[in-house]
N, C-alpha and C positions, 0 to 999 in steps of 0.2 A: 502494501499500500506506499501510496507515494504520501507523502507529507501535508502537503497543499493540498490536498482533498477533506483534510481535516478541516479548514478555514472555510467559513467563519465558523466560531466556536460558539457554543450557547454563553449566557453573558454568566449564568455560574459557574461553569469550565474555565471560564476565561479568569473567574477570581481567583477558585480554587490555585490553578496553576500561579496566578501572581502571588497569593500567598503564599505558596510552596517555595519562597525565595528564599529559607532555609527550612532547615527540618521540624517538620511541626508532626504535631499528634490531631488526631480526630476534631475536637472538641477544641482546639485552641483554634485548627483551622477555618470550622464554625466561626470564631469569636473573631477570628481577623476579616475573613471575606464580610460580615455586617460592617465591619468597622470599615474596611476601604472603600464598600461599596456608598458610603452612607446610610446604609440600614437599608437600603431598597433591594438588597437581597439577602434573604436570610434562608440559610437551609438547612433539612434536620440531619440526622443522621443517617437515615435509609438513602435520602438521595445524595449525598457527599458520598459516602462508601459505595454506592452506584457507581456513581462519578470516578472514584479513584480506582475501582478498576477496572474500569473500559480504561484509563487512562493511562493503568497497567500493562492491560494487555494491547496498548498501540505504543507502547516503549515511551512514554511521558513524564511519567513519574515510575518510581520503587517504594515499595517499603521497605524501610531500613533499619526496622527492631520493632520490637515490642516488649514493651513494659507492663507485666500483670496483662491487663484488657486492654492498656496503649496502643496503638500500632501507630507508629512514626514514619512520615513517607519524606520525601525528596521531588524536586523537579530534577529530571534528567538533562540532557542536553537538547534532543529533540523537543523536551518541553520548550526551553529558550526559544529555540527556534521557532514554534509556532507560536509562543507568547508576543515574539516580534512580530509576525508573521501578521496575526490579530489587532497589535498598536498598531501597525502602518495601516491597515485598515480602518482604523479608527482615526488616526492622522487624516489620511483623505479626507475623511467624512470631515471631518472638522475645520480643514482648510477649506472643502466644500462651503461649510455653512457662513464661515467668515467672509468668502468671496461673494456668497448671494446675498448677505445681510449690506457688504458694503455697496452691490448692486442698487439695491433696493433704495439705499440712503441715497443716494446720489439720483437716482429716479426722483425721490420727494423732491431734493433743496432743488434742480433741474428746473421742474415745472409743476411740482404739487404730485400726487398721490397718482397714479395709471390703474386704469382697471385690470391691467395685465402682471400687476407683481404684486 
């Protein structure tokens, strides 16, 4: 499977990969995802471990160790690569938003509001 075929990532998957910039266990991953997303993404254990299992199969993350019931994970180089691809997609979208906002602002200042803006 080509790594490019995994993009775009779901929002939850992107945040999980982002949270795994360092080794973490499941409960901490859930907390970090919520903080990084400003509370807009909240994942439960079932969703998290399902996503981690899928990402392990895709070689994006690996389980590094187990301490009692805690399973620790880290992002692998392929996870870094796919996260960078997703970040590039987000950046291109944000750039397009800024360009469109500037175009609309210019249209307003040059002659008032246009129906096609």
